[in-house]
N, C-alpha and C positions, 0 to 999 in steps of 0.2 A: 261465502265461497265454499264450494265442495272440496274436501280434502282429496288428494290424489288417491286413487284406488287401482286395483289390478285384478283382472280375471284371467286365470290360467287353467289349462287342461293338464291333467296328469300325463297325457300323451306327449305334451310339449316339454316336459322336464328332462334335463340331462340324466343319464344313467351311469352309475359308478359301481361296478361289481366289486365284491370283497375279494381278497386274495385267493380264497378257496373257490371263487366263482359264484358263490351265493352267500347271503342274499345280495341283491342289487339295490343300492340307495337311489331314490329319486328325491333330491334335496329341496323339498318344498319350502322349508323355513328360510333357507338361504336365498332361494330364488325370489321370494317376495319381501324379504327383510323383516319377517315376523319375529317379534321379540317378547310377546306376552308369555309364551310357554313353548316347549319343544314340540315341533310337529314336522314329521317327515313321512314319506311313503316308501314302501319296500315291495319288491317283487322277486320272484324266483321261478325256476323251472319246476314242473310237477315232481313232487317227491323230495325237493330240496328245501332247506330252511328259508322261509320268508321272514321269520323272526328268529334270530339266533337264541340258543339256550343261554339264559342269564338270569340274574336275580335283583338287579338294581340295588346294589349294596350301598350306594350313596344316598338312598332315601327317596328316590323319585317315585311318584304315584303315576301309573300309566294306564291309558285307555287305548285299546286297539280297535279299529273299525275296518272290517272287511268290505272294501268298496267295489271290488270286482273279483269274480271267480269264486273260489272256495278254499278254505284253509282248515287244517286240523290242528287245534290248539291243545297243548298239554300244560296245565297249570298245577304245580305240585304233583300229586299222584293221579290227577283226573284228566281225562282226554275228552274233547268235545268237537263235534263237527261244527264248522262255522261258515255257512254260505254267505254270499253277498248280503249286506245289511246287518250282519251280526256285530255286536259290540262286546268286547271282553275287557273288563276292568281287573287289573292286577295290582295289588298293593306292593309297597317296597319289600325287599328281602324275600320275595316269593319266587321260586324257580318257575320259569315259563319258557316256552318255545312254540313255534308254529311251522308246519310244513305246508307248502302249496299243494292243493289237491286237484286243481284244474289249471289248464294253460292260462297265462296272462293274469294270474291272481295278483291283486295289489292290496296291501294292508297299510292303512294309515295309522301311525303311532303318535300319540300325544302324551306329553308328560311334563312334570315339574315337581320340585320338592315343596311340599306343603309348608306354608308359613315363611317362605323366603322369596325375595324378588328373583325372577328368572334371569339368568345370564346364559347366552349360548355357550355350549360346551365345545372344547377343542376337538373331540373325536370326529365331528363332522368334517372339519378341515383335513384331518389326517386321513380319514377314509378316502376323501376326494384326492388328496395328494398321492397316496399310494396307488390308487387306480389310474391316475394321470401318468405316474411313472411307468406303470406296466404298459400303458398305451404309447409310450415313447416320449412323453413330455417331461423329461427329467428336470430341465431348467425351470419350467413352470411349476412343477411339483415342489422343488426345493424352495422357490420363492414363497410359495404358499406356506410351507412349513416354517420358514423364518418369520413370516408375518404372524403366524399363529403363536410362536414362542414369545414374540413381543407383546401380544395381547394377553397372554396367560403366563406371566413371569414366575409364578410361585408353584406351579404344579410339577410333580415328578414325571407325569405321563408325557408331557410335552417333550422334554429332552430325551426321554426313553424312546419315544417314537422317532425322534430325529436321529438318534443313534442307530436304530434299526434301518432307517432309510439310507444313511451313509454307509453302513456295513454292507447292505445289499448292493450299493454302488461301488464298493471296493475302496472307500475312502476311510481307512482305519483311523487316521489321526483325528479327523472330524468326528467319527463315530465315538472314539474314546473321550473326546472333549465333552460331547453331549452325555455320554453314559456316566462320566464322573459327576456331572451336575445332578443327574437323576439319583445316583447312589447317595450323594451328599444330602439330598432332600428327603429321601425315603429309602434307606438301605434295606430294611426288611422286605418292603414291597418289591423293590427292583430285583432283589436276589431270588425271589420266587420265580422269576422268568429267566433264570440262568440257562435253561434248556431251549430257549426260543431259537428256532432255526434261522430266523432273520439275523441273528448274531453269530452264526456258526463260523464265519470267516475271521472272527476276532479271538477265538478261544486258544489259539496257539501263540498269541502275543503275550509277552510277560506282563503287560499292563492288565490283562484279564485277571491274572492271579492276584494282582494288587487290589483289584476291586471285588473279586468274588471268592478269593481264596483258592486252594488247590482243588 
């Protein structure tokens, strides 16, 4: 008996823009339930980031495929033109970014940590949750965040992002509850983000000083 399969078009995927407006996530992995490695698509307006500047500090090995349009990749100190059909492999801890150079540019990003069984990462859910909130779906977004916290109970990033969400919604008590968990799990990491504008509404509260100092 043939196992169930699925054929999808990139044009049929939902689109979730980042808070800054770009890049926009097309959640392919989540859409088809793919679990062998990370795979998602990204798009952006001309001149905007289609792949954000980052270095995969957690050790993921990544391959980018320009499937539509054209992008300009910068890897380390080198910049390269990447028309449709270009593949760009970037090892972990290497700074990379890409700008869309043509309308409707789409870049497929594939990655996983060598030598480890892949597990979907919570950033996908948080990206979707924050985009859903901005579109007015606050209850749906909060439910997704709580589900994500249950699936990833050991990370500091989960409660940190939940704190940002609640701070943006004006729910200081819930925000500090989540933030306290994040600080307890990774105080040095969380305190690097003390200037995060998502948390601005919390800074005049005495509980902020208890967590971050003066």
